[in-house]
Every structure is written in C-alpha cells, then in structure tokens.
TILUM-758492 format. One record per residue (C-alpha): x negated, y negated, z; residue in three letters. Coordinates in steps of 0.02 Angstrom, whole numbers, padded with zeros to 5 digits, always signed. Each point is the difference from the previous one (the first is absolute). Layout:
// TILUM-758492
XYZALA
...
//
This chain:
// TILUM-758492
-00448-00495+00038MET
-00129+00024-00147LEU
-00204-00024+00116SER
-00096-00126-00075SER
-00120+00098-00072SER
+00122+00089-00125VAL
+00071-00166-00059ILE
-00179-00084-00057LEU
-00049+00188-00062PHE
+00137+00000-00102ASP
+00024-00180-00071LEU
-00186+00009-00035THR
+00031+00149-00130SER
+00168-00068-00076LEU
-00073-00147-00019GLN
-00144+00073-00085THR
+00120+00137-00110PHE
+00107-00186-00021ILE
-00132-00057-00079ALA
-00073+00152-00107GLN
+00190+00034-00092ALA
+00025-00188-00052GLU
-00170+00020-00097GLU
+00059+00150-00074LYS
+00159-00082-00021GLN
-00096-00127-00116ASN
-00085+00102-00100SER
+00073+00022-00168GLU
+00002+00215-00028ASN
+00126-00023+00181PHE
+00126+00078-00075TRP
-00059+00125-00143ASP
+00058+00114+00154ASP
+00147-00030+00021ARG
+00052+00113+00157ASN
-00147-00034+00088GLU
+00033-00211-00010ALA
+00137+00020+00088VAL
-00062+00106+00126LYS
-00135-00128+00029LEU
+00109-00164+00009LEU
+00138+00128+00135ASP
-00157+00001+00082SER
-00044-00173-00010LEU
+00161-00053+00057ASN
+00002+00106+00134GLU
-00165-00047+00068ALA
+00065-00202-00001ARG
+00142+00046+00103HIS
-00117+00067+00124LYS
-00110-00154-00021VAL
+00170-00130-00015GLU
+00027+00065+00166SER
-00134+00037+00103LEU
-00045-00184-00059THR
+00193-00055+00069LYS
-00040+00065+00175ILE
-00169-00080-00014GLN
+00065-00162-00020SER
+00182+00033+00118ASP
-00141+00043+00163TYR
-00074-00158-00018ARG
+00145-00110-00005ASP
+00068+00129+00161LEU
-00175-00040+00063SER
-00023-00177+00011ASP
+00224-00017+00045LEU
-00089+00095+00143LEU
-00141-00126+00038THR
+00145-00153-00001SER
+00126+00117+00092LEU
+00062-00096+00124LYS
+00082+00075+00159ASN
+00164-00128-00005ASP
+00017+00031-00195ASP
+00155+00104-00016GLN
+00019-00005-00192GLU
-00188+00030-00008MET
-00023+00120+00097LEU
+00184+00090-00062GLU
-00107-00035-00219LEU
-00166+00093+00066SER
+00091+00143+00084VAL
+00103-00011-00213SER
-00185+00003-00071LEU
-00045+00153+00117GLU
+00147+00129-00040GLU
-00056-00063-00205GLU
-00165+00005+00024LEU
+00019+00180+00052GLU
+00138+00065-00131LYS
-00134-00085-00115GLU
-00114+00136+00050ILE
+00063+00148+00065GLY
+00071-00033-00201ASP
-00199-00007-00077LEU
-00034+00160+00096ARG
+00140+00102-00036THR
-00066-00102-00201LEU
-00169+00069+00023LEU
+00033+00160+00085LEU
+00136+00060-00074PHE
-00053+00006-00208SER
-00031+00162-00056GLY
+00119+00047-00104GLU
+00062+00086+00067TYR
+00011-00036+00202ASP
+00201-00074-00011ASN
+00059+00207-00013LEU
+00053+00111+00114ASN
-00093+00157+00021CYS
-00002+00146+00061THR
-00127+00093+00171LEU
-00084+00182-00008GLU
-00073+00054+00157ILE
-00116+00172-00006HIS
-00085+00085+00135PRO
-00177+00034-00039GLY
-00081+00151+00077ALA
+00031+00076+00172GLY
+00158+00044+00053GLY
+00086-00055+00121THR
-00119-00158+00013GLU
+00019-00058-00122ALA
+00173+00036-00034GLN
+00052-00124+00139ASP
-00110-00108-00047TRP
+00094-00010-00143ALA
+00154-00042+00086SER
-00078-00123+00108MET
-00037-00098-00194LEU
+00157+00045-00037LEU
+00072-00096+00147ARG
-00120-00126+00011MET
+00094-00051-00201TYR
+00145+00025+00065ASN
+00016-00123+00143ARG
-00094-00109-00116TYR
+00150+00006-00105ALA
+00128-00058+00136GLU
-00113-00115+00037ASP
-00002-00060-00151HIS
+00190+00027-00042ARG
-00051+00107-00152PHE
+00122+00131-00041LYS
-00065+00140+00044TRP
+00031+00186-00104GLN
-00043+00151+00029LEU
-00032+00111-00145LEU
-00077+00186+00041SER
-00076+00039+00161TYR
-00031+00170+00059GLU
-00073+00030+00191ALA
-00148+00053+00050GLY
-00024+00186+00070ASP
-00003-00055+00180GLU
+00003-00174+00003ALA
-00021-00128-00129GLY
+00050-00010-00178ILE
-00077+00091-00165LYS
+00062-00150-00106SER
+00099-00139-00027ALA
+00056-00108-00112VAL
+00096-00159+00036VAL
+00072-00145-00124LYS
-00030-00177+00063LEU
+00101-00159-00083SER
-00024-00172+00059GLY
-00083-00132-00042PRO
-00185+00017-00085HIS
+00018+00187+00094ALA
-00140+00031-00124TYR
-00097-00127+00005GLY
-00013+00014+00204LEU
-00045+00161+00012LEU
-00079+00064-00159LYS
-00178-00010+00098GLY
+00072+00150+00106GLU
-00050+00102-00119LYS
-00151+00095+00041GLY
-00040+00126+00125VAL
+00030-00039+00193HIS
-00124+00080+00131ARG
+00034+00010+00188LEU
-00075+00036+00146VAL
+00051+00034+00159ARG
+00024+00142+00150ILE
+00105+00138-00047SER
+00160+00003+00069PRO
+00001+00198-00070PHE
-00160+00055+00069ASP
-00011+00085+00174ALA
-00203-00060+00024ASN
+00056-00190-00031ALA
-00136-00021-00125ARG
+00001-00143-00172ARG
+00068+00034-00159HIS
+00002-00050-00146THR
+00129+00007-00117SER
+00013-00092-00187PHE
+00183-00034-00071ALA
+00019-00079-00180SER
+00150-00129-00076VAL
+00034-00047-00152ASN
+00096-00143-00033VAL
+00096-00003-00199VAL
+00095-00151-00063PRO
+00186+00022-00054GLU
-00019-00040-00178PHE
+00169+00031-00064GLY
+00040+00027-00172LYS
-00184+00002-00082VAL
+00011+00022-00183SER
-00202+00045+00000ASP
+00046+00177+00092VAL
+00078+00123-00104VAL
+00043+00190+00080ILE
+00011+00144-00119ASP
+00122+00101+00100PRO
-00104+00155-00068LYS
-00112-00075+00107ASP
+00105+00025+00158LEU
+00004+00139+00140ARG
+00168-00030+00087VAL
+00009+00133+00170ASP
+00155-00050+00127THR
-00001+00069+00159PHE
+00083-00036+00187ARG
-00050-00159+00086SER
-00098+00006+00158GLY
+00024-00154+00074GLY
+00143-00096+00090ALA
+00164-00002-00113GLY
+00162+00046+00030GLY
+00085+00167+00040GLN
-00040+00024-00208ASN
-00190+00058+00072VAL
-00069+00156-00015ASN
+00160+00046-00097LYS
-00017-00085-00142VAL
-00124-00006-00126SER
+00015-00153-00063SER
-00202-00070+00051ALA
-00099-00034-00149VAL
-00198+00025-00036ARG
-00045-00043-00198ILE
-00157+00039-00037THR
-00082-00100-00150HIS
-00092+00164-00100ILE
-00127-00112-00119PRO
-00069-00115+00146THR
+00044+00115+00133GLY
+00107-00132+00106ILE
+00120+00061+00120VAL
+00145-00095+00090VAL
+00163+00059+00112GLN
+00126-00087+00075CYS
+00115+00073+00116GLU
+00109-00156+00052ILE
+00156-00014-00108GLU
+00134+00161+00033ARG
+00027+00010-00189SER
-00130+00101-00093GLN
+00032-00116-00160LEU
-00031-00147+00131MET
-00164+00076+00078ASN
-00070+00039-00186LYS
+00029-00158-00056ALA
-00100-00118+00126THR
-00141+00152-00009CYS
+00004-00072-00203MET
-00025-00142+00048GLU
-00122+00024+00121MET
-00076+00101-00115LEU
-00014-00150-00149THR
-00078-00108+00113ASP
-00149+00099+00056LYS
-00028+00027-00164LEU
-00001-00199-00047MET
-00085+00001+00135GLN
-00166+00132-00069ARG
+00042-00098-00168LYS
-00053-00157+00087LEU
-00171+00090+00116GLU
-00051+00059-00149GLU
-00020-00176-00106ARG
-00048-00041+00179ASP
-00151+00130-00009ALA
-00056-00040-00194LYS
-00020-00173+00040MET
-00083+00034+00167LYS
-00117+00100-00108SER
-00003-00125-00115ILE
-00059-00137+00147ILE
-00094+00141+00087GLY
+00084-00008+00164GLU
+00044+00152+00078GLN
+00121+00036+00195LYS
-00011+00137+00078ASN
+00168+00019+00028ILE
-00020+00228+00019GLU
+00030+00110+00160TRP
-00086-00053+00152GLY
-00034-00186-00059SER
+00106-00066+00132GLN
+00067-00181-00023ILE
+00022-00001+00178ARG
-00035+00081+00183SER
+00109-00016+00157TYR
-00104+00049+00151VAL
+00106+00023+00161PHE
-00160+00074+00089CYS
-00131-00034+00078PRO
+00040-00178-00056TYR
+00179-00085-00089THR
-00061-00059-00148LEU
+00120+00005-00181VAL
-00160-00087-00146LYS
+00048+00004-00201ASP
-00154+00038-00081ASN
+00022-00106-00145ARG
+00017-00168+00082THR
-00066+00047+00160GLY
+00163-00071+00096TYR
+00018+00082+00206GLU
+00125+00000+00118THR
-00018+00088+00162SER
+00200+00002-00007ASP
-00012+00192-00039VAL
+00220-00007+00080ASN
+00036-00139-00092GLY
-00066+00057-00153VAL
+00090+00140+00018MET
+00141-00062+00059ASP
-00001-00088-00181GLY
-00100-00179+00036ASN
-00086+00033-00156ILE
+00005-00168-00075ASP
-00187-00035+00044GLY
-00045+00134-00078LEU
+00126-00005-00191LEU
-00051-00203-00014TYR
-00197+00018+00041ALA
-00005+00146-00143TYR
+00111-00135-00119LEU
-00103-00118+00044GLU
-00159+00078-00040LYS
+00055+00064-00159GLU
+00092-00182-00031SER
-00194-00078+00004ARG
-00083+00163-00084ASP
+00137-00042-00138GLY
-00061-00193-00041SER
-00194+00061+00017ALA
+00035+00121-00178GLN
+00127-00104-00041ALA
-00088-00061-00206THR
+00051-00052-00140VAL
//
C-alpha cells in the first residue's frame, strides 16, 4: 500500500499542475504549437485520472471506516460487505500505486541487465556473481523470465561479466533504479588473514525498446567478431564459433551474445541489444541536455555508489539515494529487494511531482 506521505505529496502537486494546465488550456494561443498542446492535454488527462483514483480511494476508505464503526458481530451480511469493500479498496490502492510508480514512458518494457566487476580481481568478480544470483532470485520470486545472454566466468571465482534479459510486467520500471555502482564490505573468503575488503561492481539496466525508428545503424559502423562460447550451451560449446560480439565503432558500444547455438541467431540478438543501447544513449543525451538547462547534476560515475552492502563489522544494506536501509543482508542477497526498489520508485515519483511544471 502507498504510504500516506506519498499520497498527500502527490495529490497536492497534481492539483497544482491541473490548475496551471487548465489555465494554459484556456488561453487564446494554446493551439499555436499543436504538438506541445497535445502533450499537455495528455499530461492533464493523466493527472486528472490520478486525482480521481485517489479521491475515490479516500471516499471508499471513509465508507469502510463508517461501516466498521457501526458493525455488529452478529450481523453476517454487513460483515461480508465490509470484507468485500476492503478487498476492493486494496485493489484500488494497488492500481493507484502502479499508476504512480510506473508512469514512465518505458516502465512497462522488458529489460536487459548487465553486471561487471570493478577493480580488485577475484574479490570484485565474486561480488559481481553474488549480485547476479541476487537478481536471479528476485526474478524467480516475481516469475520473470530469466534469459542469460552472455556470461564470462572469473579467473578463480565469480564472473568477469554477465548479461541477462528479464521479461515480465514492468521489468524495466522495477529494476531501472539498480543502475549504478554497488559496494560490498565484508571479511574476504579469499584472504588467508581474514581481513576486511571493499569491492565494487557496476550494474546497467537497459529497456528493450524493440524496433525503433529513431535508431538507424549503418553496417559500415559495425565490427562483428565470432568466437567459441565459453559458457553452458551443449555439445557445440568450444567446437563451433557461434558466439558473436558486435562493436559499434562510432560510440564504442560492445554487445555480445552466446546463448543461441546458431551464429545467425546470436547476431540477431546482438543487434537488438545494440539498438536498445543506442536508443538509451540517445535518451540519456537528451536528458543530460535538459538537466544542464535546469541546473540539475547527478554523478553516476564509477566510485559514486548507489548502494552499500555491509557484511562486517555489522550487517546493513543501505541505499544512498533514498536512505532506505535494512539489516537483513541475507534476505537481500536472496532476492528480497522489493523494499529497496519501491523506496527508489517512490522517491522518483515524489521528485517528479515536485519538478512538474507547465
């Protein structure tokens, strides 16, 4: 359920936005720029829908409260009615939460998730594999389809890199906040002196845009390499050069796929991944330009971790952006990350409401 602070904050901001939008809609020159006018009307209708949903929830909550106050233990009919109203109210709240938290343009898309260890050799590679396992457990718990696209094992333990595709309702919307550097503090199992080590791994999350007309790839800009798969894949592994790596020369973006037995299919998957990455870069460049105009800066460079996982001398997982924290490190590493994900989404929703302008 949504916390009261999220509901109140969002309602106030939305009401202000609606009032300003309606005033602009009634101006004489509103249709001078038709594209902007249509965008504003779409935003206005969406804001009205959110307010109407919240208003209905508040009304139904009052009705349920009044009913429970007057309810008598022996009134079976009224008891069944209260149960029905409560179930309906829970559904309405769930629908509103989805509407508020997954209102991004691409939140409903599937996504690919990439994990790379930082400097530190085996320590960092092991940490990267722990994150891969965490997301795999999360995907299993939420019944997301998990498809390993690329996997490179570490020299002694862990991984050098992994790319997976997650398919399911709001996969990108849920996981987009995981992009960034993840920091681990623990007693190293690879240190004979049992010293405490700090390791880093980076996570990137890319929406699966599908076919997009905004991205045009010139075959002359591509370098295609084939090699023998180093991961699980059946009898043809290390016998046939079916794995494919594509480098987009102008941007330096590299994608790799080795999951399919056919080189042609691996290449097709690589092209889809490359298109998604180029589209993501295009959107990030647009957002960066807008942020430079409004003066907002967010440091997402290496070393600026979004989250810390502390195993020793105490147990704590803390998200540096939201302040959300939990001491249940084992639960988090087993995929119980909903609290972390939704804390980020609620912060994003509040920040978006606060910055909304007409």
